[in-house]
Backbone as CSV, one residue per row, in Angstrom:
resi,resn,N_x,N_y,N_z,CA_x,CA_y,CA_z,C_x,C_y,C_z
1,MET,-14.133,48.200,-7.280,-14.584,47.811,-6.476,-14.442,46.509,-5.863
2,ALA,-14.588,46.580,-4.636,-13.988,45.322,-4.047,-15.313,44.142,-3.935
3,ARG,-14.721,42.527,-4.041,-15.985,41.774,-4.135,-16.134,41.257,-2.957
4,ARG,-17.281,40.699,-1.962,-17.141,40.149,-1.186,-17.701,38.449,-1.007
5,LEU,-16.713,38.086,-0.533,-16.686,36.819,-0.100,-17.907,36.148,0.856
6,ARG,-18.914,35.519,0.397,-20.279,35.359,0.895,-19.578,33.209,1.312
7,GLY,-18.989,32.916,2.201,-18.744,31.877,2.815,-18.691,30.576,2.162
8,ILE,-18.570,29.300,1.481,-18.224,28.823,0.497,-18.577,28.837,-1.015
9,GLY,-18.788,28.533,-1.809,-19.366,29.128,-3.083,-19.231,27.870,-3.537
10,PRO,-19.931,27.062,-4.890,-19.914,25.819,-5.369,-18.346,25.378,-5.969
11,VAL,-17.383,26.701,-6.621,-16.365,26.049,-6.744,-15.342,25.455,-5.438
12,ARG,-15.601,26.472,-4.325,-14.191,26.014,-3.520,-15.015,24.898,-2.600
13,SER,-16.230,24.382,-2.640,-16.789,23.194,-1.949,-16.581,21.948,-2.919
14,GLY,-16.838,22.463,-4.349,-16.157,21.328,-5.120,-14.495,21.095,-4.991
15,CYS,-13.569,21.698,-4.379,-12.400,21.370,-4.548,-11.878,21.155,-3.131
16,VAL,-12.972,20.969,-2.441,-13.011,20.775,-0.789,-12.877,19.282,-0.865
17,LEU,-14.325,19.160,-0.846,-14.719,17.767,-1.844,-13.705,16.831,-2.210
18,THR,-13.582,16.981,-3.682,-12.511,16.112,-4.113,-10.806,16.223,-3.452
19,LEU,-10.467,17.239,-2.542,-9.516,17.099,-1.235,-9.954,15.823,-0.777
20,ALA,-11.168,15.837,-0.031,-11.657,14.823,0.798,-11.909,13.999,0.503
21,VAL,-12.196,13.247,-0.474,-12.160,12.453,-1.576,-10.605,11.751,-1.900
22,LEU,-9.615,11.996,-2.311,-8.339,12.078,-2.693,-7.724,11.804,-1.086
23,THR,-7.992,11.902,-0.139,-7.144,12.009,1.501,-8.097,10.797,1.776
24,LEU,-9.299,10.685,1.399,-9.791,8.859,2.482,-8.637,7.928,0.433
25,ALA,-8.946,8.076,-0.542,-8.367,7.580,-0.923,-6.765,6.685,-0.444
26,VAL,-6.074,7.796,-0.719,-4.862,8.052,0.158,-4.680,7.007,1.004
27,LEU,-5.456,7.074,1.703,-5.463,6.227,3.611,-5.864,5.150,3.004
28,ALA,-6.940,4.556,2.280,-7.620,3.421,1.857,-6.092,2.442,1.290
29,LEU,-5.330,3.254,0.589,-4.443,2.467,-0.313,-3.663,2.103,1.351
30,LEU,-3.039,3.287,2.100,-2.337,2.736,2.926,-2.513,1.691,3.796
31,ALA,-3.701,1.429,4.287,-4.471,0.376,4.761,-4.477,-0.932,4.401
32,ALA,-4.359,-0.969,2.876,-4.330,-1.741,2.352,-2.935,-2.793,1.943
33,ALA,-2.098,-2.064,2.067,-0.897,-2.018,1.974,-0.351,-3.606,2.629
34,PRO,0.179,-4.308,2.224,1.089,-4.935,2.846,1.608,-5.240,4.023
35,ALA,1.819,-5.522,4.982,2.570,-5.275,5.978,3.975,-5.696,5.792
36,GLN,4.702,-4.935,6.344,6.168,-5.730,6.381,7.246,-6.556,7.360
37,ALA,7.291,-7.186,6.998,7.951,-8.302,8.007,9.194,-8.279,7.593
38,GLN,10.133,-8.585,9.385,11.673,-8.962,8.987,12.051,-10.395,9.247
39,TYR,10.783,-11.166,9.450,11.619,-12.516,10.128,10.135,-13.115,9.353
40,ALA,10.366,-14.370,9.145,9.652,-15.374,9.071,8.591,-15.665,9.913
41,THR,9.007,-15.854,11.026,7.944,-16.190,11.908,6.603,-14.879,12.051
42,ALA,7.286,-13.659,11.541,5.831,-12.560,11.726,5.213,-13.142,10.969
43,CYS,5.528,-13.724,10.008,4.308,-14.477,8.877,3.090,-15.252,9.871
44,PRO,1.816,-14.709,9.477,0.744,-16.158,9.658,1.379,-17.880,9.112
45,ALA,0.954,-18.146,9.655,0.931,-20.450,9.274,1.194,-20.261,7.864
46,PRO,0.152,-19.851,7.398,0.192,-20.138,6.121,1.088,-19.434,4.886
47,LYS,1.912,-18.538,5.536,2.470,-17.956,4.264,3.997,-17.476,4.549
48,LYS,4.377,-17.170,3.861,5.919,-17.551,3.584,6.763,-15.334,3.303
49,LEU,8.143,-15.343,4.012,8.214,-14.142,3.700,9.261,-14.137,2.158
50,ALA,8.666,-13.289,1.837,9.856,-12.800,0.114,9.895,-11.417,0.592
51,ALA,10.541,-11.247,0.226,11.140,-9.524,0.002,10.608,-8.678,1.057
52,GLY,10.443,-8.732,2.185,9.692,-8.132,3.234,8.727,-8.182,3.365
53,ALA,7.831,-9.162,2.238,6.044,-8.985,2.751,5.665,-10.772,2.748
54,CYS,5.139,-10.921,3.511,4.014,-12.079,4.262,3.308,-12.207,2.498
55,VAL,3.688,-13.387,1.708,3.025,-13.744,1.028,2.456,-15.239,1.059
56,THR,1.360,-15.489,-0.033,0.834,-17.075,-0.440,1.838,-18.064,-1.085
57,ALA,2.138,-17.423,-2.020,3.496,-18.337,-2.882,4.592,-17.181,-3.444
58,CYS,5.823,-18.246,-3.647,6.922,-16.998,-4.021,6.659,-16.584,-4.959
59,PRO,7.229,-15.598,-5.308,6.511,-14.644,-6.852,7.600,-15.496,-7.614
60,ALA,7.741,-14.650,-8.814,8.807,-15.434,-9.637,10.313,-14.604,-9.406
61,GLY,11.047,-15.175,-9.604,12.693,-15.108,-9.706,12.608,-15.497,-8.043
62,TYR,12.231,-15.856,-6.993,12.256,-16.597,-6.033,11.947,-18.213,-5.788
63,GLU,12.945,-18.887,-5.009,13.072,-20.315,-4.719,12.199,-20.267,-2.758
64,ASP,11.633,-21.353,-3.196,10.451,-21.497,-2.221,11.690,-22.063,-1.189
65,GLN,11.404,-21.833,-0.048,12.654,-22.929,0.971,11.856,-22.845,1.964
66,GLY,10.613,-23.198,2.242,10.061,-23.387,3.594,9.104,-22.015,3.614
67,ARG,9.397,-21.976,4.964,8.799,-20.246,5.332,9.243,-19.205,4.749
68,VAL,10.473,-19.425,4.025,10.921,-18.107,3.494,10.923,-18.237,1.542
69,CYS,10.850,-17.284,0.816,11.394,-17.606,-0.733,12.752,-16.267,-0.676
70,VAL,13.710,-17.166,-1.267,15.027,-16.190,-1.733,15.345,-16.003,-3.032
71,TYR,15.611,-14.752,-3.493,15.432,-14.669,-4.401,17.014,-15.131,-4.984
72,ARG,16.604,-15.863,-6.600,17.653,-16.032,-7.211,17.882,-15.353,-8.443
73,ASN,19.162,-14.854,-8.491,19.463,-13.810,-9.416,19.892,-14.935,-10.810
74,MET,18.990,-14.936,-12.258,19.235,-16.161,-13.147,20.060,-15.386,-14.105
75,SER,20.889,-14.098,-14.306,21.470,-13.398,-15.127,23.250,-14.035,-15.385
76,ARG,22.992,-14.936,-14.129,24.253,-15.384,-13.876,24.562,-16.749,-14.266
């Protein structure tokens, strides 16, 4: 005997809701990602360029050279 589907049931609506929440979470993460910069002048005044991102302080392994943080390989 064939079963007839009537609209969106509780299981399907839960899946749709979960998918909607995951989509919103991914969009929020993409919006929160730091902007990629190619030049130090692309960063606002108090920030510096390090590995393509505008940062307030140079991360570990980078040398501060004013508006740019330069990677220094310490293994040599």
